[in-house]
N, CA, C and O of each residue as an XYZ file, in Angstrom:
808
protein
N      84.041     65.614    126.654
C      83.974     64.517    127.627
C      85.257     63.693    127.614
O      85.589     63.039    128.603
N      85.990     63.725    126.478
C      87.150     62.851    126.335
C      88.267     63.226    127.294
O      89.066     62.371    127.674
N      88.337     64.516    127.700
C      89.391     64.893    128.634
C      89.101     64.355    130.035
O      90.004     64.295    130.869
N      87.853     63.961    130.303
C      87.497     63.371    131.589
C      87.537     61.845    131.533
O      87.920     61.190    132.502
N      87.139     61.288    130.393
C      87.114     59.837    130.223
C      87.674     59.505    128.846
O      87.036     59.799    127.835
N      88.855     58.897    128.792
C      89.451     58.559    127.492
C      88.490     57.745    126.634
O      87.712     56.938    127.142
N      88.559     57.972    125.329
C      87.624     57.311    124.427
C      87.736     55.795    124.507
O      86.735     55.088    124.393
N      88.959     55.293    124.703
C      89.137     53.844    124.789
C      88.338     53.263    125.960
O      87.715     52.209    125.841
N      88.369     53.973    127.092
C      87.621     53.501    128.260
C      86.115     53.667    128.051
O      85.321     52.849    128.514
N      85.731     54.742    127.343
C      84.317     54.955    127.054
C      83.778     53.827    126.179
O      82.679     53.322    126.412
N      84.555     53.437    125.175
C      84.140     52.345    124.296
C      84.027     51.036    125.072
O      83.106     50.249    124.856
N      84.975     50.819    125.973
C      84.946     49.603    126.785
C      83.735     49.614    127.718
O      83.069     48.595    127.905
N      83.467     50.770    128.293
C      82.353     50.901    129.232
C      81.012     50.655    128.541
O      80.134     49.984    129.083
N      80.872     51.203    127.347
C      79.596     51.076    126.635
C      79.420     49.717    125.963
O      78.407     49.475    125.307
N      80.387     48.844    126.122
C      80.232     47.483    125.599
C      79.683     46.533    126.660
O      79.403     45.368    126.377
N      79.532     47.041    127.888
C      79.005     46.217    128.980
C      77.483     46.150    128.897
O      76.823     47.162    128.662
N      76.934     44.962    129.088
C      75.485     44.779    128.989
C      74.727     45.662    129.977
O      73.692     46.236    129.639
N      75.246     45.766    131.192
C      74.568     46.559    132.216
C      74.468     48.023    131.798
O      73.446     48.673    132.019
N      75.521     48.526    131.203
C      75.547     49.927    130.773
C      74.621     50.140    129.576
O      73.868     51.113    129.533
N      74.679     49.231    128.610
C      73.820     49.386    127.429
C      72.342     49.256    127.800
O      71.492     49.931    127.220
N      72.041     48.392    128.760
C      70.649     48.273    129.220
C      70.178     49.575    129.861
O      69.043     50.005    129.656
N      71.058     50.192    130.634
C      70.713     51.462    131.281
C      70.517     52.563    130.234
O      69.576     53.352    130.319
N      71.406     52.605    129.258
C      71.293     53.604    128.187
C      70.001     53.396    127.405
O      69.315     54.357    127.054
N      69.677     52.143    127.138
C      68.448     51.834    126.403
C      67.213     52.300    127.170
O      66.294     52.877    126.590
N      67.199     52.045    128.479
C      66.065     52.477    129.304
C      65.929     54.000    129.282
O      64.820     54.530    129.213
N      67.058     54.691    129.340
C      67.034     56.160    129.285
C      66.543     56.650    127.926
O      65.802     57.629    127.840
N      66.964     55.961    126.867
C      66.517     56.339    125.521
C      65.000     56.244    125.408
O      64.351     57.147    124.879
N      64.441     55.149    125.906
C      62.993     54.965    125.807
C      62.236     56.014    126.621
O      61.182     56.491    126.200
N      62.773     56.368    127.777
C      62.144     57.421    128.580
C      62.187     58.760    127.845
O      61.209     59.507    127.832
N      63.326     59.049    127.239
C      63.467     60.293    126.483
C      62.507     60.321    125.300
O      61.812     61.312    125.076
N      62.474     59.228    124.548
C      61.626     59.192    123.355
C      60.143     59.250    123.717
O      59.351     59.880    123.016
N      59.772     58.588    124.817
C      58.373     58.652    125.238
C      57.996     60.081    125.619
O      56.889     60.539    125.336
N      58.930     60.777    126.263
C      58.683     62.169    126.619
C      58.497     63.044    125.390
O      57.654     63.940    125.385
N      59.279     62.788    124.352
C      59.156     63.563    123.113
C      57.818     63.279    122.435
O      57.155     64.193    121.944
N      57.428     62.001    122.412
C      56.131     61.637    121.824
C      54.999     62.335    122.578
O      54.083     62.886    121.967
N      55.070     62.305    123.905
C      54.031     62.941    124.718
C      53.967     64.448    124.466
O      52.894     65.047    124.528
N      55.111     65.049    124.184
C      55.153     66.493    123.939
C      54.624     66.839    122.547
O      53.848     67.781    122.386
N      55.049     66.069    121.546
C      54.656     66.368    120.170
C      53.203     66.008    119.886
O      52.493     66.748    119.205
N      52.765     64.856    120.417
C      51.396     64.385    120.152
C      50.770     63.959    121.481
O      50.624     62.764    121.735
N      50.401     64.915    122.326
C      49.840     64.566    123.636
C      48.487     63.873    123.551
O      48.116     63.114    124.446
N      47.757     64.133    122.481
C      46.442     63.518    122.298
C      46.271     63.218    120.815
O      46.189     64.132    119.995
N      46.218     61.945    120.480
C      46.196     61.553    119.074
C      44.904     61.977    118.377
O      44.856     62.030    117.148
N      43.862     62.278    119.145
C      42.593     62.696    118.547
C      42.545     64.190    118.258
O      41.712     64.646    117.475
N      43.424     64.943    118.879
C      43.394     66.395    118.720
C      43.947     66.779    117.346
O      44.990     66.266    116.941
N      43.271     67.668    116.628
C      43.759     68.068    115.297
C      45.169     68.647    115.354
O      45.502     69.419    116.253
N      45.981     68.266    114.389
C      47.352     68.766    114.274
C      47.489     69.454    112.921
O      47.051     68.899    111.913
N      48.084     70.646    112.868
C      48.275     71.313    111.569
C      49.045     70.430    110.601
O      49.955     69.701    110.996
N      48.673     70.501    109.338
C      49.318     69.666    108.336
C      50.815     69.887    108.245
O      51.574     68.947    108.011
N      51.244     71.130    108.431
C      52.680     71.421    108.359
C      53.440     70.737    109.493
O      54.554     70.251    109.297
N      52.827     70.704    110.689
C      53.477     70.043    111.822
C      53.509     68.531    111.616
O      54.506     67.877    111.921
N      52.417     67.985    111.100
C      52.378     66.544    110.823
C      53.490     66.152    109.858
O      54.192     65.165    110.077
N      53.645     66.928    108.791
C      54.679     66.622    107.803
C      56.071     66.777    108.398
O      56.970     65.993    108.095
N      56.249     67.790    109.246
C      57.546     68.001    109.887
C      57.896     66.824    110.800
O      59.042     66.374    110.830
N      56.905     66.330    111.542
C      57.135     65.181    112.428
C      57.498     63.946    111.614
O      58.397     63.194    111.990
N      56.805     63.736    110.503
C      57.070     62.555    109.676
C      58.457     62.646    109.021
O      59.165     61.644    108.924
N      58.838     63.833    108.579
C      60.177     64.008    108.004
C      61.251     63.773    109.064
O      62.281     63.153    108.798
N      60.994     64.275    110.259
C      61.910     64.069    111.382
C      62.062     62.579    111.681
O      63.174     62.084    111.859
N      60.934     61.872    111.734
C      60.955     60.437    112.027
C      61.702     59.659    110.944
O      62.412     58.696    111.232
N      61.533     60.089    109.705
C      62.165     59.392    108.583
C      63.684     59.492    108.629
O      64.381     58.590    108.163
N      64.201     60.584    109.190
C      65.649     60.819    109.186
C      66.352     60.313    110.438
O      67.581     60.270    110.482
N      65.590     59.932    111.449
C      66.185     59.611    112.748
C      67.238     58.510    112.687
O      68.327     58.656    113.242
N      66.912     57.408    112.012
C      67.828     56.266    112.024
C      69.168     56.615    111.387
O      70.220     56.250    111.911
N      69.133     57.321    110.260
C      70.391     57.676    109.592
C      71.200     58.652    110.439
O      72.427     58.561    110.487
N      70.525     59.581    111.103
C      71.231     60.516    111.985
C      71.921     59.769    113.117
O      73.089     60.019    113.417
N      71.199     58.860    113.733
C      71.762     58.133    114.874
C      72.915     57.238    114.438
O      73.946     57.174    115.107
N      72.737     56.548    113.315
C      73.781     55.637    112.836
C      75.101     56.372    112.645
O      76.168     55.830    112.931
N      75.024     57.602    112.163
C      76.236     58.387    111.973
C      76.892     58.793    113.280
O      78.118     58.874    113.359
N      76.095     59.046    114.301
C      76.660     59.516    115.574
C      77.279     58.400    116.406
O      78.173     58.660    117.212
N      76.820     57.160    116.228
C      77.349     56.065    117.056
C      78.380     55.228    116.304
O      78.765     54.153    116.762
N      78.823     55.717    115.158
C      79.838     54.985    114.395
C      81.115     54.831    115.225
O      81.620     55.800    115.791
N      81.619     53.619    115.287
C      82.841     53.355    116.024
C      82.621     52.813    117.420
O      83.563     52.349    118.062
N      81.386     52.866    117.899
C      81.092     52.312    119.222
C      80.844     50.807    119.115
O      80.778     50.254    118.017
N      80.708     50.163    120.255
C      80.554     48.709    120.270
C      79.269     48.298    119.554
O      78.263     49.002    119.634
N      79.297     47.163    118.853
C      78.093     46.685    118.152
C      76.895     46.522    119.081
O      75.752     46.717    118.667
N      77.158     46.163    120.339
C      76.065     45.986    121.302
C      75.346     47.309    121.536
O      74.116     47.368    121.542
N      76.127     48.370    121.730
C      75.534     49.684    121.964
C      74.825     50.185    120.711
O      73.719     50.720    120.786
N      75.469     50.007    119.562
C      74.878     50.471    118.301
C      73.531     49.790    118.066
O      72.552     50.442    117.704
N      73.492     48.477    118.276
C      72.243     47.743    118.073
C      71.155     48.239    119.016
O      70.005     48.409    118.613
N      71.523     48.470    120.271
C      70.560     48.946    121.260
C      70.018     50.322    120.886
O      68.814     50.567    120.956
N      70.927     51.221    120.485
C      70.513     52.582    120.130
C      69.638     52.585    118.880
O      68.651     53.317    118.801
N      70.009     51.765    117.914
C      69.241     51.713    116.667
C      67.848     51.145    116.923
O      66.862     51.654    116.389
N      67.761     50.092    117.736
C      66.452     49.495    118.042
C      65.518     50.513    118.696
O      64.340     50.598    118.350
N      66.050     51.274    119.634
C      65.205     52.241    120.333
C      64.792     53.391    119.420
O      63.658     53.863    119.495
N      65.699     53.843    118.562
C      65.343     54.970    117.692
C      64.394     54.524    116.580
O      63.558     55.308    116.130
N      64.516     53.280    116.137
C      63.573     52.755    115.143
C      62.169     52.678    115.750
O      61.185     53.031    115.100
N      62.087     52.215    116.996
C      60.791     52.163    117.677
C      60.210     53.570    117.828
O      59.008     53.777    117.657
N      61.063     54.518    118.144
C      60.637     55.915    118.285
C      60.109     56.449    116.955
O      59.057     57.086    116.903
N      60.845     56.184    115.894
C      60.446     56.638    114.564
C      59.114     56.025    114.145
O      58.239     56.717    113.625
N      58.969     54.727    114.374
C      57.724     54.045    114.011
C      56.543     54.587    114.810
O      55.433     54.710    114.291
N      56.794     54.907    116.072
C      55.728     55.443    116.917
C      55.261     56.803    116.412
O      54.060     57.067    116.357
N      56.197     57.660    116.047
C      55.823     58.977    115.523
C      55.006     58.844    114.242
O      54.005     59.535    114.059
N      55.443     57.951    113.362
C      54.706     57.772    112.108
C      53.333     57.151    112.357
O      52.351     57.507    111.705
N      53.278     56.220    113.305
C      52.000     55.585    113.622
C      51.026     56.598    114.212
O      49.847     56.617    113.856
N      51.518     57.429    115.103
C      50.647     58.411    115.749
C      50.157     59.467    114.760
O      48.998     59.876    114.820
N      51.025     59.911    113.853
C      50.577     60.893    112.869
C      49.561     60.272    111.916
O      48.627     60.946    111.481
N      49.734     59.000    111.590
C      48.753     58.316    110.737
C      47.419     58.172    111.464
O      46.359     58.388    110.877
N      47.479     57.807    112.745
C      46.255     57.695    113.539
C      45.557     59.048    113.657
O      44.330     59.132    113.615
N      46.352     60.096    113.804
C      45.769     61.430    113.915
C      45.047     61.816    112.626
O      43.957     62.388    112.661
N      45.660     61.500    111.496
C      45.025     61.786    110.202
C      43.720     61.004    110.068
O      42.708     61.537    109.614
N      43.758     59.739    110.468
C      42.560     58.902    110.414
C      41.482     59.432    111.359
O      40.295     59.409    111.035
N      41.907     59.905    112.526
C      40.956     60.429    113.508
C      40.215     61.652    112.968
O      39.016     61.808    113.199
N      40.924     62.505    112.259
C      40.269     63.701    111.722
C      39.290     63.344    110.607
O      38.252     63.988    110.455
N      39.623     62.317    109.829
C      38.686     61.847    108.800
C      37.439     61.260    109.463
O      36.318     61.489    109.009
N      37.648     60.499    110.542
C      36.514     59.916    111.267
C      35.662     61.004    111.906
O      34.435     60.900    111.933
N      36.303     62.043    112.417
C      35.560     63.142    113.042
C      34.613     63.793    112.030
O      33.471     64.119    112.353
N      35.106     63.976    110.806
C      34.279     64.593    109.767
C      33.056     63.734    109.454
O      31.961     64.255    109.238
N      33.249     62.418    109.430
C      32.129     61.508    109.162
C      31.122     61.542    110.306
O      29.914     61.584    110.073
N      31.620     61.525    111.542
C      30.735     61.490    112.708
C      29.943     62.782    112.881
O      28.943     62.808    113.598
N      30.381     63.835    112.235
C      29.664     65.107    112.310
C      28.690     65.286    111.155
O      28.078     66.343    111.001
N      28.553     64.235    110.341
C      27.670     64.301    109.178
C      26.458     63.391    109.408
O      26.583     62.174    109.279
N      25.294     63.948    109.745
C      24.107     63.133    110.058
C      23.693     62.198    108.928
O      23.265     61.074    109.188
N      23.811     62.636    107.689
C      23.385     61.784    106.574
C      24.275     60.551    106.452
O      23.790     59.464    106.139
N      25.564     60.713    106.695
C      26.467     59.564    106.628
C      26.215     58.597    107.787
O      26.321     57.382    107.624
N      25.884     59.144    108.951
C      25.564     58.293    110.095
C      24.301     57.482    109.810
O      24.241     56.290    110.110
N      23.298     58.132    109.231
C      22.059     57.428    108.886
C      22.325     56.311    107.889
O      21.744     55.230    107.988
N      23.199     56.573    106.934
C      23.531     55.554    105.943
C      24.269     54.384    106.583
O      24.032     53.228    106.232
N      25.167     54.685    107.526
C      25.882     53.615    108.217
C      24.930     52.748    109.025
O      25.062     51.524    109.046
N      23.973     53.379    109.688
C      22.989     52.620    110.459
C      22.156     51.722    109.549
O      21.881     50.568    109.879
N      21.764     52.263    108.410
C      20.983     51.465    107.458
C      21.794     50.274    106.968
O      21.268     49.168    106.843
N      23.072     50.497    106.690
C      23.942     49.405    106.231
C      24.127     48.357    107.329
O      24.112     47.155    107.062
N      24.300     48.825    108.566
C      24.486     47.897    109.686
C      23.251     47.034    109.913
O      23.363     45.846    110.215
N      22.095     47.624    109.768
C      20.853     46.880    109.995
C      20.624     45.795    108.951
O      19.812     44.892    109.154
N      21.336     45.883    107.842
C      21.212     44.842    106.816
C      22.196     43.696    107.027
O      22.131     42.678    106.338
N      23.107     43.868    107.984
C      24.106     42.829    108.253
C      23.499     41.750    109.148
O      22.867     42.052    110.160
N      23.698     40.501    108.765
C      23.218     39.366    109.566
C      24.297     39.026    110.597
O      25.157     38.179    110.356
N      24.236     39.702    111.749
C      25.271     39.510    112.761
C      25.252     38.100    113.347
O      26.294     37.575    113.737
N      24.088     37.497    113.410
C      24.004     36.130    113.937
C      24.798     35.175    113.052
O      25.498     34.291    113.546
N      24.681     35.362    111.755
C      25.421     34.519    110.818
C      26.922     34.794    110.903
O      27.739     33.876    110.825
N      27.271     36.070    111.063
C      28.684     36.433    111.203
C      29.272     35.785    112.453
O      30.370     35.230    112.418
N      28.528     35.862    113.556
C      28.988     35.271    114.807
C      29.153     33.760    114.671
O      30.123     33.188    115.168
N      28.214     33.125    114.005
C      28.270     31.668    113.845
C      29.505     31.252    113.051
O      30.168     30.272    113.390
N      29.808     32.002    111.994
C      30.948     31.652    111.149
C      32.284     31.976    111.816
O      33.290     31.316    111.559
N      32.285     32.997    112.674
C      33.543     33.425    113.288
C      33.774     32.840    114.675
O      34.826     33.064    115.273
N      32.810     32.099    115.190
C      32.902     31.611    116.568
C      34.107     30.711    116.796
O      34.648     30.669    117.901
N      34.531     29.994    115.767
C      35.674     29.097    115.929
C      36.985     29.869    116.049
O      38.006     29.313    116.454
N      36.949     31.149    115.697
C      38.151     31.985    115.807
C      38.120     32.821    117.081
O      39.067     32.798    117.868
N      37.029     33.560    117.283
C      36.990     34.520    118.393
C      36.572     33.892    119.716
O      36.944     34.392    120.777
N      35.805     32.803    119.673
C      35.338     32.126    120.881
C      34.627     33.087    121.835
O      34.715     32.940    123.054
N      33.930     34.062    121.276
C      33.188     35.016    122.097
C      31.789     34.474    122.386
O      31.203     33.756    121.575
N      31.279     34.827    123.539
C      29.917     34.438    123.869
C      28.939     35.212    122.987
O      29.153     36.383    122.673
N      27.876     34.541    122.599
C      26.888     35.184    121.732
C      26.283     36.416    122.390
O      25.999     37.410    121.723
N      26.087     36.344    123.700
C      25.495     37.492    124.401
C      26.413     38.708    124.340
O      25.944     39.840    124.229
N      27.724     38.471    124.415
C      28.678     39.574    124.345
C      28.642     40.224    122.970
O      28.618     41.449    122.856
N      28.639     39.404    121.931
C      28.597     39.935    120.569
C      27.316     40.724    120.340
O      27.340     41.802    119.745
N      26.197     40.183    120.815
C      24.914     40.870    120.646
C      24.907     42.200    121.392
O      24.383     43.197    120.894
N      25.490     42.208    122.585
C      25.525     43.449    123.369
C      26.400     44.501    122.698
O      26.049     45.680    122.660
N      27.539     44.066    122.170
C      28.419     45.006    121.482
C      27.751     45.563    120.228
O      27.907     46.738    119.897
N      27.007     44.708    119.538
C      26.281     45.172    118.350
C      25.286     46.265    118.716
O      25.228     47.308    118.064
N      24.502     46.019    119.764
C      23.501     46.998    120.180
C      24.149     48.273    120.715
O      23.677     49.377    120.445
N      25.231     48.113    121.474
C      25.938     49.287    121.998
C      26.494     50.140    120.859
O      26.443     51.369    120.898
N      27.024     49.461    119.851
C      27.597     50.180    118.709
C      26.522     50.982    117.986
O      26.712     52.160    117.682
N      25.405     50.341    117.716
C      24.317     51.027    117.015
C      23.761     52.176    117.856
O      23.456     53.250    117.336
N      23.634     51.933    119.157
C      23.117     52.973    120.041
C      24.059     54.170    120.087
O      23.621     55.320    120.047
N      25.352     53.890    120.171
C      26.340     54.971    120.196
C      26.317     55.751    118.889
O      26.472     56.972    118.879
N      26.122     55.038    117.793
C      26.061     55.693    116.486
C      24.825     56.580    116.381
O      24.894     57.683    115.837
N      23.705     56.106    116.896
C      22.463     56.877    116.839
C      22.541     58.155    117.674
O      21.905     59.159    117.352
N      23.320     58.104    118.738
C      23.437     59.269    119.619
C      24.317     60.364    119.026
O      24.433     61.452    119.590
N      24.939     60.065    117.875
C      25.816     61.027    117.202
C      26.875     61.574    118.168
O      27.077     62.783    118.284
N      27.533     60.649    118.846
C      28.565     61.027    119.811
C      29.794     61.608    119.127
O      30.017     61.412    117.932
N      30.577     62.319    119.908
C      31.812     62.905    119.387
C      32.878     61.820    119.234
O      32.715     60.696    119.708
N      33.951     62.175    118.574
C      35.056     61.232    118.390
C      35.640     60.819    119.733
O      35.999     59.658    119.927
N      35.737     61.769    120.662
C      36.271     61.464    121.989
C      35.371     60.474    122.731
O      35.863     59.598    123.443
N      34.064     60.613    122.567
C      33.132     59.675    123.201
C      33.240     58.289    122.579
O      33.128     57.277    123.271
N      33.459     58.253    121.273
C      33.676     56.968    120.611
C      34.947     56.299    121.131
O      34.979     55.088    121.351
N      35.981     57.095    121.322
C      37.243     56.546    121.831
C      37.047     55.951    123.222
O      37.582     54.885    123.527
N      36.281     56.642    124.063
C      36.010     56.127    125.410
C      35.219     54.827    125.342
O      35.472     53.894    126.104
N      34.259     54.777    124.423
C      33.460     53.554    124.275
C      34.336     52.393    123.809
O      34.233     51.283    124.330
N      35.187     52.653    122.836
C      36.071     51.604    122.327
C      37.023     51.109    123.415
O      37.311     49.916    123.506
N      37.505     52.039    124.233
C      38.400     51.644    125.324
C      37.671     50.753    126.326
O      38.240     49.791    126.841
N      36.408     51.080    126.597
C      35.630     50.249    127.521
C      35.393     48.861    126.941
O      35.366     47.873    127.675
N      35.219     48.786    125.617
C      35.040     47.486    124.964
C      36.307     46.646    125.100
O      36.245     45.453    125.399
N      37.450     47.281    124.878
C      38.726     46.563    125.001
C      38.893     46.010    126.409
O      39.277     44.854    126.586
N      38.603     46.837    127.407
C      38.739     46.380    128.794
C      37.748     45.256    129.104
O      38.080     44.311    129.820
N      36.549     45.362    128.570
C      35.536     44.335    128.821
C      35.947     42.994    128.229
O      35.770     41.948    128.853
N      36.493     43.035    127.027
C      36.838     41.798    126.325
C      38.140     41.200    126.843
O      38.255     39.982    126.976
N      39.125     42.054    127.138
C      40.441     41.547    127.522
C      40.585     41.281    129.015
O      41.457     40.515    129.423
N      39.746     41.901    129.831
C      39.887     41.755    131.280
C      39.849     40.304    131.748
O      40.627     39.931    132.626
N      38.953     39.460    131.178
C      38.925     38.066    131.652
C      40.109     37.234    131.186
O      40.306     36.121    131.673
N      40.909     37.756    130.244
C      42.000     36.973    129.682
C      43.159     36.872    130.667
O      43.488     37.851    131.336
N      43.785     35.689    130.765
C      44.956     35.545    131.639
C      46.123     36.351    131.104
O      46.355     36.391    129.895
N      46.859     36.991    132.000
C      48.001     37.798    131.608
C      49.245     36.931    131.516
O      49.455     36.038    132.337
N      50.061     37.200    130.518
C      51.297     36.454    130.338
C      52.336     37.334    129.684
O      52.086     38.519    129.464
N      53.508     36.779    129.364
C      54.578     37.580    128.759
C      54.171     38.225    127.446
O      54.668     39.298    127.101
N      53.261     37.574    126.702
C      52.869     38.117    125.402
C      51.586     38.927    125.474
O      51.052     39.332    124.441
N      51.084     39.169    126.680
C      49.838     39.915    126.830
C      50.049     41.375    126.466
O      51.166     41.884    126.559
N      48.974     42.058    126.048
C      49.107     43.477    125.700
C      49.609     44.287    126.879
O      49.254     44.023    128.028
N      50.442     45.283    126.582
C      50.967     46.151    127.623
C      49.978     47.262    127.913
O      49.092     47.527    127.100
N      50.113     47.919    129.060
C      49.241     49.051    129.364
C      49.422     50.151    128.334
O      50.502     50.283    127.759
N      48.368     50.957    128.085
C      48.473     52.030    127.104
C      49.624     52.970    127.418
O      49.832     53.372    128.563
N      50.370     53.313    126.365
C      51.438     54.282    126.524
C      52.756     53.702    126.976
O      53.742     54.434    127.068
N      52.814     52.390    127.269
C      54.080     51.809    127.706
C      54.984     51.635    126.503
O      54.593     51.018    125.512
N      56.180     52.169    126.583
C      57.095     52.190    125.447
C      58.037     51.007    125.528
O      58.643     50.759    126.570
N      58.162     50.273    124.426
C      59.098     49.154    124.369
C      59.709     49.133    122.988
O      59.603     50.109    122.245
N      60.353     48.025    122.631
C      61.031     47.953    121.341
C      60.084     48.069    120.167
O      60.525     48.305    119.042
N      58.786     47.909    120.403
C      57.822     48.077    119.321
C      56.998     49.340    119.494
O      56.019     49.553    118.779
N      57.399     50.185    120.453
C      56.694     51.436    120.667
C      55.522     51.251    121.604
O      55.271     50.141    122.072
N      54.794     52.335    121.886
C      53.635     52.239    122.756
C      52.612     51.279    122.190
O      52.392     51.246    120.979
N      51.988     50.502    123.049
C      51.056     49.498    122.563
C      49.792     50.114    122.004
O      49.252     49.615    121.016
N      49.305     51.188    122.610
C      48.119     51.851    122.096
C      48.286     53.348    122.217
O      49.092     53.842    123.005
N      47.527     54.044    121.439
C      47.608     55.501    121.490
C      46.831     56.041    122.675
O      45.873     55.425    123.143
N      47.256     57.203    123.154
C      46.527     57.869    124.227
C      45.455     58.741    123.607
O      45.727     59.505    122.682
N      44.236     58.629    124.113
C      43.146     59.439    123.573
C      43.207     60.810    124.193
O      42.378     61.665    123.882
């Protein structure tokens, strides 16, 4: 590329905010595409060898990138490092969620463990829990009671992990939908930013 654009001009060009913003946006699109390819569904079982390979890859990303952008403007370096760190964290988060999902799947397929969970839940005084936590969550008592019953009912039906994920997603939408949206509000699922996707795709 240097025979087309001298390195001095390239360094000057990549120090411009407009250019670094564009590069950053492209980086996030690229990284989101890689995440979607490697882990299209966080609930789907992934071979242990692939999980370890992804985690090793994620662990090395920052050092690899730092070496390749040496000598470029600090603005560009900071932008590239921020995006690759978010990418690395997302890969590690998704592989951890996948591992947790497979453990949960094993439990949900075990009738005796489900029966034990139901017995334990029935011993919990949810009214007392709601009363003590009301100053924090500010949830309506009817909502808490409905979620309690829905949870127990879903557990009794011995639903699959995918069905549980759908139920949890509906709960999130039910609880968050009335909330006013602002700059700090949760982003839509799968939206990639400096902290990675806000939620995993089921």
